ZAMARGU-4260 file (C-alpha; in steps of 0.2 Angstrom, whole numbers, plus 5000, padded with zeros to 4 digits):
<rodrens>
0) 5042/4916/5012 | 5046/4933/5019 | 5031/4941/5010 | 5019/4928/5016 | 5025/4924/5033
5) 5039/4936/5038 | 5027/4948/5048 | 5022/4934/5060 | 5037/4925/5069 | 5026/4911/5075
10) 5022/4907/5057 | 5040/4907/5052 | 5045/4895/5066 | 5030/4884/5064 | 5028/4875/5047
15) 5012/4867/5053 | 5004/4884/5056 | 5010/4890/5038 | 4998/4876/5031 | 4983/4885/5038
20) 4989/4903/5041 | 4972/4911/5038 | 4964/4900/5051 | 4977/4904/5065 | 4982/4922/5060
25) 4968/4929/5050 | 4956/4926/5063 | 4967/4935/5076 | 4967/4950/5065 | 4948/4949/5062
30) 4943/4944/5079 | 4954/4954/5090 | 4956/4970/5080 | 4942/4973/5068 | 4928/4964/5078
35) 4933/4969/5096 | 4946/4983/5098 | 4941/4996/5085 | 4922/4994/5089 | 4925/4997/5107
40) 4937/5012/5104 | 4926/5021/5091 | 4909/5015/5094 | 4907/5006/5077 | 4890/4998/5076
45) 4891/4989/5059 | 4907/4979/5062 | 4904/4968/5046 | 4905/4984/5036 | 4922/4987/5043
50) 4927/4969/5040 | 4922/4970/5022 | 4931/4987/5019 | 4947/4980/5027 | 4946/4964/5017
55) 4944/4974/5001 | 4959/4985/5005 | 4970/4970/5010 | 4966/4961/4994 | 4971/4976/4984
60) 4986/4983/4994 | 4997/4995/4985 | 4984/4999/4972 | 4978/5016/4968 | 4960/5018/4974
65) 4947/5032/4977 | 4932/5034/4989 | 4921/5030/4975 | 4929/5014/4970 | 4930/5008/4988
70) 4912/5012/4990 | 4907/5002/4974 | 4918/4987/4978 | 4915/4986/4997 | 4896/4992/4997
75) 4900/5005/5011 | 4895/5023/5010 | 4909/5036/5006 | 4907/5046/5022 | 4908/5030/5032
80) 4923/5024/5022 | 4932/5040/5027 | 4930/5037/5045 | 4934/5019/5044 | 4950/5023/5035
85) 4955/5035/5049 | 4951/5021/5062 | 4961/5008/5052 | 4976/5020/5050 | 4975/5024/5069
90) 4976/5005/5073 | 4992/5004/5062 | 4984/4991/5050 | 4985/5003/5034 | 4994/5018/5028
95) 4987/5030/5015 | 5000/5037/5003 | 4996/5053/4993 | 4998/5056/4975 | 5009/5069/4966
100) 5010/5074/4948 | 5025/5072/4936 | 5033/5088/4943 | 5032/5083/4961 | 5017/5094/4965
105) 5003/5089/4976 | 4985/5090/4971 | 4973/5102/4979 | 4959/5089/4978 | 4967/5072/4980
110) 4953/5060/4974 | 4965/5046/4971 | 4977/5038/4984 | 4986/5022/4988 | 4982/5011/5003
115) 4995/4999/5010 | 4994/4986/5023 | 5007/4990/5036 | 5013/4971/5035 | 5012/4962/5019
120) 5009/4946/5028 | 4992/4951/5033 | 4986/4948/5015 | 4991/4930/5016 | 4984/4928/5033
125) 4967/4934/5028 | 4966/4925/5011 | 4980/4912/5007 | 4999/4912/5004 | 5004/4917/4987
130) 5016/4907/4975 | 5031/4916/4968 | 5023/4917/4951 | 5006/4924/4957 | 5002/4940/4948
135) 4998/4948/4966 | 5017/4946/4971 | 5021/4962/4963 | 5009/4971/4975 | 5016/4962/4990
140) 5034/4966/4986 | 5029/4985/4984 | 5019/4984/5001 | 5035/4976/5009 | 5046/4989/5003
145) 5034/5003/5008 | 5032/4995/5025 | 5051/4998/5029 | 5047/5017/5029 | 5031/5018/5039
150) 5040/5021/5055 | 5052/5034/5048 | 5051/5053/5049 | 5053/5053/5031 | 5036/5044/5028
155) 5026/5061/5029 | 5036/5067/5013 | 5034/5050/5003 | 5022/5050/4989 | 5018/5041/4973
160) 5017/5050/4956 | 5005/5046/4943 | 5001/5057/4927 | 4995/5056/4909 | 5008/5056/4895
165) 4999/5055/4878 | 4987/5041/4879 | 4996/5032/4893 | 4995/5034/4912 | 5013/5033/4919
170) 5017/5030/4937 | 5032/5030/4950 | 5029/5020/4965 | 5040/5029/4978 | 5045/5048/4978
175) 5053/5058/4992 | 5050/5076/4992 | 5064/5085/5002 | 5057/5098/5014 | 5074/5106/5015
180) 5073/5110/4996 | 5056/5117/4994 | 5049/5100/4993 | 5057/5096/4977 | 5059/5077/4973
185) 5075/5071/4980 | 5074/5052/4974 | 5062/5040/4966 | 5060/5021/4966 | 5050/5009/4955
190) 5047/4993/4964 | 5046/4977/4953 | 5045/4958/4958 | 5051/4953/4941 | 5069/4956/4935
195) 5064/4957/4917 | 5067/4976/4918 | 5085/4974/4918 | 5084/4968/4900 | 5070/4979/4896
200) 5073/4996/4904 | 5062/5005/4891 | 5047/4997/4901 | 5052/5009/4915 | 5045/5024/4905
205) 5037/5032/4920 | 5053/5032/4931 | 5064/5037/4917 | 5053/5052/4912 | 5051/5057/4930
210) 5070/5056/4934 | 5074/5066/4918 | 5062/5080/4923 | 5065/5081/4942 | 5081/5073/4948
215) 5099/5080/4947 | 5109/5068/4937 | 5124/5072/4947 | 5116/5067/4963 | 5124/5052/4972
</rodrens>
């Protein structure tokens, strides 16, 4: 319920509104922000392009993407996408998170990044509420956890890590680089919707490898 409606007090307090949240709240996002506010602020001509891009991002919140993949899935040119991402971030609709490697190092050319909705309930408002067993709930949970950091000063030093290990790509969802310690990783989290990992910790291979390589075992 929190992931689907928690970002909108009127939805929490009104069960009738929850039955058609996309009609009442989704149109607010589209009509007021995407179709009116942003075009008037930035002189956007093709508002349907912006709408299409934001819908693509919202549907895939927390996923790793690139300008190439966004251009392919949304049908918007890459140079236009870069501008639109700036606009959407300035409007506090999304946040981009940069990638680091398994040593906590940033990339000189960062081709991949993650994009999160600043409020996970926007996805339900734009499309439809998710059931607890929906495969997308993991991404919603990750978005909700990230959203708690968006207004923190620490956010500028929060990244995600992704690297190749043998034939696999491993990932850690949330890594903080400590500016007081030469930007070394100070903590790392993996965010899961399922609790099966308490019985199968070996499935958290990325987090385990990253922690062994970078984190002080004596840290609290």
